N, C-alpha and C positions, 0 to 999 in steps of 0.2 A: 730261175731260168724259165719258168712258165711265162712270166711277163715278157721276157726276151723273145720266146717262141711266138707269143701272141702279137708282139710288135712286128715281127718279121712276117707273119701271116697277113696282117693288115696291109703291109707294104709290098709284099710279094705274093699276091693271091694265087698266081700261077704255080707257085711252089708249095701250096698248102699241103698236099699229100706228102711230099718229102720232108717238110718241116715238122709235121705232126706224127710221123711214123716211128721215130726212135724214142723208146722209153728212157726216162732219166733215172739214173741209179746213183744215189749218194755214196761217196766213199772219200777217204782222205787221199790226197795226192793231186797231181795235175789233171786237167781235162784229158779225156781219152775217148775214142770212139772206134769200135771195131766193125761198124756197118750194121749192127743190129741193136746197139744201145749206146747211150752217152753216159760216161761216168764223170761225176763232178764232185768237187769239195764244196759243201755249202758255205763254209767259212770263207773260202777263196772267192766265191761268187759275191758274198756280202762285202768283202773288202774291195772287190772290183767295182761294184755299184757305188760305193762311197767315193772311190777315187775318180770314177768316170762312168756315168750312168749308161753310156752306149756300149761299154766294153762287153758285158755278157751277151748282148745281141750279136755283136760282131764275132765273138768266140763261137757262139752257137752256129751261126751261119757258116763260119769257117769249117766246122766239123761236118755239117750237112753237105757242104760242097765237096768235101773229100769223098763222101759216100756217093754222091751223084756222079762224080767222075771216076769212081772205082779205084781211087788211090790206095785203099787198104789192101788190095789184092796184089801182094808182092811175091817175089821169089828170092830164095836164099842166094842166088847168083848175082843179084843186083847190088850195086853199091849203096848200102844203107844210108849213109850220111847224105850222099847226093840225092837219092830219091826223097828222103824226108824233107830236105830243103827245097827241092824242085817242086814238090806238091804244095808246100806251104806258100811258096812264091806264086805259083800258078793260081791258087785259090784266092790269095790276096789281090792279085791283079784283077781277077774277075770281080771281086767285091768292090774294088776301087772303081772299076768301069761301070758298075751298077749305079754308083753315085747316090746312095741312099743316106739321107741325113741322119736317120736313127742309128746307123752303124759307123758314123764318121767319128773316129777317135783322134786323140791329139797327135798321134804319130803318122797320120795319113799324109800330111805334106812331105815328110821325110820319105815315106814309102813311095809316093808318087815320083819323087826325085830319083830314087833308085830304080823304080819301074821303067822310067824313061831310058836309063842307061841299059837295063836288061833288054828292053825292046830293040835297042840299037844292035845288040849282040846276038839276039835269037830271032829267027825268022817268024816264028809263031809262038806265043807265050803259053803253050800247053806244058803240062808237067813232063811229058815225054821229051819235048824239045829242050826244055830247060835242063832236064836230067842229062841229056846228051851233051849239052853245052858244059855243064859242071864237070862231067866226066872227062871230056876231051880237051878242054881249054885250060889255059893257065890263068886261073882266077886267083887273085891275091888272097892271102889269109885274112887280111884286113877287110876286104869286101865280103868274104864268106862270114866272118864274125858279125859284121854290121847287118848282113842279110838275115842271119839267124836271129839276132836280137829284134829286128823289125818285123819279120814275117812269121816267126814261130808262135803258135798259140796253144797247141795241144801236144800231147805225148803220143808218139807212134809206135812205141815198143810192142803193143799188143798186135800190131800188123805182122811184125816179124815173128812173134811167138806163134801166131796162127799159121803162118807160112811153114814154119818148122814142123808143126803138128801135122799139117797136110802132107808134107814130104814123108814124114815118118809113117803115117797111116798108109800112104800109097806103097811104100817099101814093105810094110808089114803084109799088105794084101798079096804082094808078089810071093811072099813066104819062101823066099830063097835067101841064101846068105847075101848080105849087102856088101858089095865091093864099092870102093870109091868111084869106080867107073860107072856103076849102076846109079849111084846117088847123083852124080853129075848129069847123067842122062835124064833122070826124073826132074831134077832142078831145071835143066835146059828146056824141058817141055812146059814148065810153069813160068818161064822167065819172060820179061818184056824186052830184054836186050836185043 
């Protein structure tokens, strides 16, 4: 991943600070990033490089873009599936728009085809607008599955775990019995909806 990071820094010098800020932590499992570190599976990275040398750089940029756009800061009241997919789509649209040869993977043509369809349906391809579209529109299960396969690169479970911890700590600070009404009040203050 250090090579992927350096490749990105050479091609995106204006993003040097963001690209080099997150420490890399090896562990088994999918890529994951909570805004303060990136977890990766060394064996997965090696398999990725063997199959397609641009993949680790694209995956790395994908996670950094989530952080730049503050996607990990979620609320328990949000629709988890919609937010996860919306942020992945938004980040991949941005990466495709950058048109960087070093992160162009074999599925980019299929992504660009789907992005064109999404742009027709969403006024602005931000995570928030895409999220709203996914929540309020009749999107076919076939489209949703295809988009998940094309746009998902990392695991977002840590985002939701942190959100739950924040809610619990706020409720503990209040030091009063927690009713469902109080919990919804706290969650609503932390929500994007």
